[in-house]
C-alpha distance (Angstrom), angle and dihedral (degrees) to the residues before:
residue distance angle dihedral
Q1 . . .
V2 3.79 . .
L3 3.76 116.9 .
L4 3.79 124.3 -167.1
V5 3.78 118.5 -162.1
E6 3.80 121.6 -167.5
S7 3.79 126.4 -159.6
G8 3.77 139.0 167.4
G9 3.78 101.5 65.4
G10 3.77 121.9 134.6
S11 3.76 142.0 110.4
A12 3.76 128.3 -43.7
Q13 3.76 138.7 169.3
A14 3.77 119.8 -109.2
G15 3.77 107.3 -86.8
G16 3.78 92.0 29.4
S17 3.79 132.2 109.2
L18 3.77 139.6 -115.8
R19 3.78 131.7 -178.4
L20 3.77 120.6 -147.9
S21 3.79 124.0 -161.4
C22 3.77 132.8 -163.9
V23 3.78 125.0 -168.6
A24 3.80 123.6 -168.4
T25 3.78 128.9 -153.1
A26 3.81 89.7 -144.3
T27 3.76 129.4 65.4
F28 3.78 118.4 -90.4
Y29 3.78 87.7 -143.1
R30 3.82 88.3 76.6
A31 3.80 94.2 45.8
S32 3.79 125.0 87.0
I33 3.79 103.7 -161.3
M34 3.79 140.4 4.6
A35 3.77 128.1 -163.2
W36 3.77 148.2 172.5
F37 3.78 121.2 -127.2
R38 3.78 129.4 -172.1
Q39 3.77 128.5 -150.5
A40 3.77 116.1 -166.1
P41 3.81 120.6 -162.7
G42 3.80 110.1 -74.2
K43 3.80 93.4 3.1
E44 3.77 137.0 102.0
R45 3.76 122.6 -99.3
Q46 3.81 109.8 -89.3
G47 3.75 133.0 -166.4
V48 3.80 116.4 -109.7
A49 3.80 103.7 174.5
S50 3.76 139.8 -18.5
I51 3.78 136.1 -164.9
S52 3.77 129.0 -158.0
L53 3.77 114.6 -132.0
H54 3.79 89.1 -152.2
G55 3.78 101.4 68.6
D56 3.83 101.9 -9.7
S57 3.80 95.2 -109.2
A58 3.79 112.1 162.2
L59 3.78 132.9 -151.1
Y60 3.78 127.6 -164.7
A61 3.75 137.3 -163.4
A62 3.79 111.9 -115.3
S63 3.80 90.1 -109.1
A64 3.81 91.3 56.7
K65 3.80 101.1 43.4
G66 3.76 114.0 116.4
R67 3.81 93.2 8.8
F68 3.80 106.3 57.3
S69 3.79 130.1 53.1
I70 3.79 125.9 -165.4
S71 3.78 123.9 -159.9
A72 3.78 138.3 169.5
D73 3.79 134.3 -155.7
K74 3.78 108.4 -156.5
N75 3.78 93.0 -170.0
K76 3.80 91.0 57.9
N77 3.83 96.6 34.8
A78 3.78 86.3 -128.3
M79 3.78 135.4 133.7
T80 3.78 129.9 -169.0
L81 3.78 137.0 -164.6
Q82 3.79 115.7 -156.9
M83 3.78 108.9 -159.4
N84 3.80 118.6 -165.7
S85 3.79 133.4 173.4
L86 3.78 89.6 25.3
K87 3.78 119.5 -155.7
D88 3.78 132.8 -160.3
E89 3.79 89.7 -107.1
D90 3.80 90.5 61.3
T91 3.80 88.0 73.1
G92 3.78 114.7 116.7
I93 3.76 146.0 83.8
Y94 3.79 111.4 -57.4
Y95 3.77 117.9 -148.0
C96 3.76 128.7 -163.5
A97 3.80 113.4 -141.5
G98 3.78 134.7 -176.6
Q99 3.78 141.2 178.6
W100 3.78 117.9 -134.3
G101 3.78 125.2 176.8
G102 3.77 98.7 12.6
V103 3.74 146.2 65.0
A104 3.78 118.1 -79.9
G105 3.79 112.3 -103.0
E106 3.79 130.8 -169.1
W107 3.78 103.3 -30.3
L108 3.78 95.4 -143.3
S109 3.78 93.1 56.5
P110 3.81 115.7 89.7
T111 3.80 88.6 -149.7
S112 3.82 89.1 68.3
Y113 3.80 90.8 73.3
S114 3.78 127.7 77.3
H115 3.78 99.0 -166.5
W116 3.78 135.9 38.9
G117 3.76 137.6 -172.3
Q118 3.78 124.5 -130.2
G119 3.80 93.2 -105.8
T120 3.76 135.7 -116.3
Q121 3.80 125.2 -124.7
V122 3.80 120.5 -118.9
T123 3.78 118.1 -171.9
V124 3.79 121.8 -175.2
A125 3.77 118.2 -167.9
S126 3.76 125.0 -166.7
């Protein structure tokens, strides 16, 4: 059983920063890809950023490029999302997701991930 636990959510002013963390109970060396998703009120869950655990290449949604940075520490089974220049539209529940035991699929598709965290709330106020 793989558990993902997020932390670091909270409230911030527009233009501010927040750093999200996700820790897994399973080794990252057996995972193929990790990602952060956001679900805004009344909207579907959307990919924000992903990172390959075979080479550390990162991908970002257009809304996150230039403002967010994803990283992973395979020795600590931990992933972070540094969010800068926050905007109102960044508000939502942020979920950590990972794929264990399979090949990484399309990173933007929630179905590409085998395990999910419970989510952490991020609220940005202007």
